[in-house]
N, C-alpha and C positions, 0 to 999 in steps of 0.2 A: 504493500499499500504505500501511497505517496506520505512524505514525512513533513509536507506542508501544513503547519498548524496555524489555525486562526484563534485568536483570544476573543471568545464571544464577550460582547460588552455587557456589563451588568447595569440594569437601570437604577440610578440612585433616587428616582422619584417615579410617580406613577407616569406612564407613557400617555402623552396626549399629542395626537397627530392626525392629520388628514392624508390619506393615500390614495393615489391613483394607480390601479393595477394594469400592466400591459395585457394584450389580447390572449384568448385562450388557446393553448396548443391544440387541444382536442378539435375545436372548430376550425383553427387555421388549417391543420393537416387534412381534414375531411374536405373542406372547400378547395384545397389544392388538387386533391385527387379528382373530384368532380369537375374542376376547371379543366384539367388535363384531359379528361374524357368528354368534355362538352362539344357541342355542334359550332361553337363559335367561341369568341373571346369573352373573358371574365375578369372581373376587377375584385380584389380581396382589399377591404379598407380595414384598417386597425389590426393587421395581421400581427402575431408574435413573431418576433426575430430572435430565436435561439438556436442551440445546437440542433434540437430534434426537428425544428421547421427547416433549417437550413439543409439537414440531411434529406428531408423530404423533396425540397426544391430540387436539388442535385440528383436526387434519383429519377424525379420526372424529366429534368433536363437531359439526363442520359438517354432517355427514349425519344428526344427530339423536340420535348415541349418548350416553348419560350417563355420564360418567366423573368420579368424585369421588376427591379425594386426601387421605389421612391419613397424613403422613410418606411413607414408602415403600411403603404399601399403597394399591392403586387398587381401587375398585369400579366394576364396568363393567355397566351395563344397556343392552342392545342396543335399537335403535329397532324399533318395529314395521314401519315401511317406511322405508328410507333415502331421505333427501331431497337435492335438489341443494345446492349451495353453492360456497364459495370455499376453495381450499386452497394454503397457503403451504408450499412444499417445503423452504424455507432451502436448505442445501446437503446436505441429508439423503438419501442414495441410498435407503434403505429407505422414506422417504415418496415419493419420486419413481417407484420401481419396484413398492411393494407397494399403494399406494393406487389408482392408475388401475383395476386390475381390479374393485376393489370399487365404483367409481364407475360401472361398467357396471350394477350392480344397483339404483342409484339411480333414484328417481321424477323426475328433473329434470336439469338441466345442471348439471356440476361444473366449475368454472374452477381450472386449475393454473398456477402460476407460482412463482418462487423467486429465490434470490440471483442477482447477475449471473453469478457464477462458475458457478452450476447450470446455465445456459443452454448451457454448453459440455460438459456431461457427457453421455456416450452414452445416448440414450433411443429411438432408432428402433427397437431389437429388441422392446421392451416395446409401443410403439405399433404397429408392423406386426402383431405377435402379435394385439393386440386388435382391429384391423381384420378380421384372418383369422377372428376368432371373432365377426364381426357387429358390433363396435362403430361407432358414429356419432361420429366425432372431427372436431374443426374445428382448424385451425392459423392463428391470426391473423397470424404473422410468416411464413408460407408454407414453413416448414421442419418436419420431425419432430423436435420437441424443444420445451422449455419457451419461451413459455407454449403451452399447448394447452386445449381444451374436449372434455369427455366428455358427450354427450347421453344420459344414462342413460334406460333403457326399463322399469327395474323388474325386468328379469330377462335372463339370458343363455343362448342354446342350448346353448353349449359343443361339445365334440367335440375333434378332433384338431388340434394346431397343431404345425408344424416351425419352429425357430427356430436362429439362431446366437447361442448365450449366451456366445461366447468372451470378450466383453469384461467380463462379470460375471455371477457366479452368481445375482444378485438378479433377473435376467430370468426364471429358473426359479421362484425362490422365490415371487415375486410372483404368478405364474399359479397355482401349487399352493395358495396359502394361501386364495384366494377361490373356487377351483373347486368345493368341495363344494356350493355354492349355485347352480352352473350346472346347467341342467336335465339335460344328460347328462354332467355332470362334464368332465374335461378329460384328455386324453392329450397330454404335452408331450414331443417329440422334438428332441433337440439335434442339430443337424448340422454344427457347426463343429469347431475342434480341441478338444484338451483342455479340459474345463469347469474354470475357475479356481475357487479356494475350495470345493471339493467338500465339505468339512465343514460349510458353511453350508447346503447343500442338504440333508445328512443331518439336521441340525438340525431344518429346516423339516419333513420327512418325520416324524421322531420326533415332533415338538409336534402334528402332525395326528393321528397314531395315538393320542396321549395323550388328544386330545379326541373319540376315538371314530370317526375318519374313516378309511375303508378306502383304502389306498394300496398299489399295486404297483410294484416297482422293477426295471427291467432296465438294462443298460448304456446310458447316455445316454438313458433313457426313463422317464418317471414316468407313472402312471395314478392320477387321483384319482376316485374313484367318488361320485355325487351322494348327498347325504343330510345328516344333522343334524350340528352341531357342537355338542358338549356344553359347557354352562356348567360351570365347574369352578374350582378354586383352583390358580393358577400358583405356584409357588416359584423365584424367579429366582436363579441362580447368580451369584457374583462375575464381573465381567468380566475374563476372564483376559488379553485382549489390553491392557486398561488396567493390568494388573498388571506387564507386562513392563519398562516403564521402571524401576520400582522394583526388580525382580530385576536388571536390568542395572547399577544402582547398586551392588550388591554385587559384581558382576563386574568392574567398572572400578576400585573403590577397594579391591579385595581385602578386602571386608568380610563382612558377614553380615546377610541380610534374610529374615525369615520372613513368609510370605504367609498369613493366616488364612483358614479356611473353603474351602480348595481342594478341589474335588469329586473324588472317587476315580474316577468315570467321567464323561465329558462329550464333546460333540460341538463344543465350542470350539476353534477354531484355536489360540487362545493356549496350549492345553495342550502343544502341540508345542514350545514355547520351551525346554522343559527339555532336549530332545535337543540343540537348538542350543548351549545353554550347555555342555552335557557335551561336545560336539565341540570347543567352544572353550577347554576345560580348566578350567571351572569345576564345582562340584558342585551339584546340585539333588535334593534328597531329600524325598521324601513321607513324612510321619508320619501313619500311619492313625490312632494313637490320639488325635491332636490334629486331624486333618484340615487339616494345615498343610503348606506347602511352604517349604523352608528352602534358600536359596542362599547358598554360601560360595564364594570364591576365595581362593588364597594365592600366585598366581604370574601371569605375563603370559598374555595371551589369545592364542590361536593363530587364525590365518586358516583359513577353511573354504570348501568348495566344496559347495554345496547347491542343491538344486531346490526354490524356494519357491512353486511354482505353487499350491499348496493352502493355504499360509499367507502370502499376499501382504500381508497388512495388517500383518504384523510386520516387514516389510523396513526401514522407518526405524529401528526401534530396532537391528535387526541390523546395518544399514549404520553405526551409530554405534559399535558394538562392533568391527566389521571395521576401522575407520579407526584403531582404537587398539591393534589386534592387532600381533603381531610377524612376521607373515607375510602374504603376499597372500590374498584372498578372491575367489571367483568365485559370484556368485548369479545364478541364471538361472531361466526359466520365469516370468518376471514381466512380460512385454510389456503385459499388461492394466491395470498401474499406471499407464501413461500416460493413462488415462481415469478416475482417481479424483478427490478433490477438487481436485488439482492433477495435473500430469504428474510423479509422484513420482520417477520415475528421473532426468529432467532436473533437478528441484528438489535432489536429494540430492547430485548430482554438482556442481551449482553452488554450493551451499552449502559442502561440504567442500573443494572446490578453492579456493574464495575464502579459506579459512582455511590454505592451504598444503599441502592433500592432493593426492591423485592417484586421482581416480575416473573412470573412462571407461565409458560407455554401451556396450552391445552390442544386438543386434537384441532381445534379450529379457531383458536383465539389466543387470548391473553388474560390472566388474571394480574392485576395490580394492587398490592398492598403498599401504600405510601410509607415511606421512611425518610428520615432526614438524609439529605443528599449533600455530596461534598464535590469539589472540582476535581478535574481530571480530564483524560483523553477521551474524545467522543469520535468514534470512527464513522466516517460516512459511507464506506462500502461502495463507493462510486455511485452513490444513489442521492439524487437531489433533495428528496423529502427526509431522509435521514438527516442530512446536513441541516436543514432549517428546524428539525426537531431539536438538535443540539443548541442552535441559536435560541430557541424559545427558553429552554431550561437556563441558558446562560445568563437571561435577564435577571434571575433572581438567585442563582447559584454561582457565586464567584469562583474563578478559576478554571472554568470549562474551556478546553482546547479542542477546536473542531478540526479534524483532519479533512484536508482538501475541500474547503468551502466553495471552491471555484466549480464543484460538480453541479451546483446549482444552475450554472449556465445552461443545463440541458432544458430547462423550461423557464428560467428568469435570470438572464445574464445581468450582472451588476448587483446582485442580491446584497453582497456585503456593504456596498454603498448605501443602498437603499434603506437597510437595516440601520446604519449608523444615522443617516438622514432622520429616520423616524424618531430615534432616541433624542436627536437634537430639536425635534419639533417641527422640522421642515416636512417630512413625510411625503414629498411629491415624488411619486415613480412615474416619471413620463418615459414609458417604454414604446 
């Protein structure tokens, strides 16, 4: 692991700040896929510019898509015929799971690889579903994961495919996004246990429909009909999951943080963090007149019992709060987090226990018994949300040293400066 350590700043008073969060990674990368497959040019306004979104842009450019950047505005001109090329997935799940179905439409071979840690992330569901749809795949290392090759044939018959997407909803979204360009469309049937991160699939379906695609949804079944994808202007919402560490800052320091441009309605899982905060004893008030969300706290945090199955990406932030609460917490429904950028359940338990905490893994979650914490090293495990969890704890626990805080560039470049600005009361994140 990297030896670069960041001394997480401690708040010497309640945090009071107003923040403006950059665009959603989830929406930006879905919009990029749809724009690359559209029948005409598209504009993406308020796009997130981060490692994950640049990896997505570079992947689509490898197919011949033209993408120009003007600040946070992206202009996308689809290729007449997608070509073969080389795709670096980095550690981005959206690139690993969303781009291979697009590669089946290419008129040549597409090579996929990524970071060393990415080779450990679950990929067999995506690859087996593509094989079921007739893809010609090649595995240089002999296993169904990175690296792999897709020998594109310029088109895909499509049809019905049955998968177990219990490890990640991205397996479903990846198939749905490309399937309007399959000759027969696609019908995806999830046959595993409960689908994690359901709001992300709802986001995918909503964006397909906004682009003029016909989609039918039944329980654990999604049918996308073949047809055109309209070129359009996409307006990207702020990334609400990236907002949660700043909201947590108000809760742990008994301060006041206002997040600007909060959407009144959204499919983003981060919106549910409001309910988590309320259950823990903080206030999260939406102001319709200013389209902002205000978080305040004036007392200790309470422990909670919550099923986080649909909002698993918020787990590191919630665990940081639970470790500082005045009573135990039980978080469950998140066994799938063992297959994220790192095994998040094991990583959270190891990090907090190393600081004197008491976190125990269960079959599908974590039990947190609050204990007095002390400073020490906080490993990021190349995981952006692990890094921000360490920053939250550092607000009230002196001496926390976060390893490789720059891993936050995956979804929020400049996090360290934004965090410091928040503590100074500036808090303007102009991403």
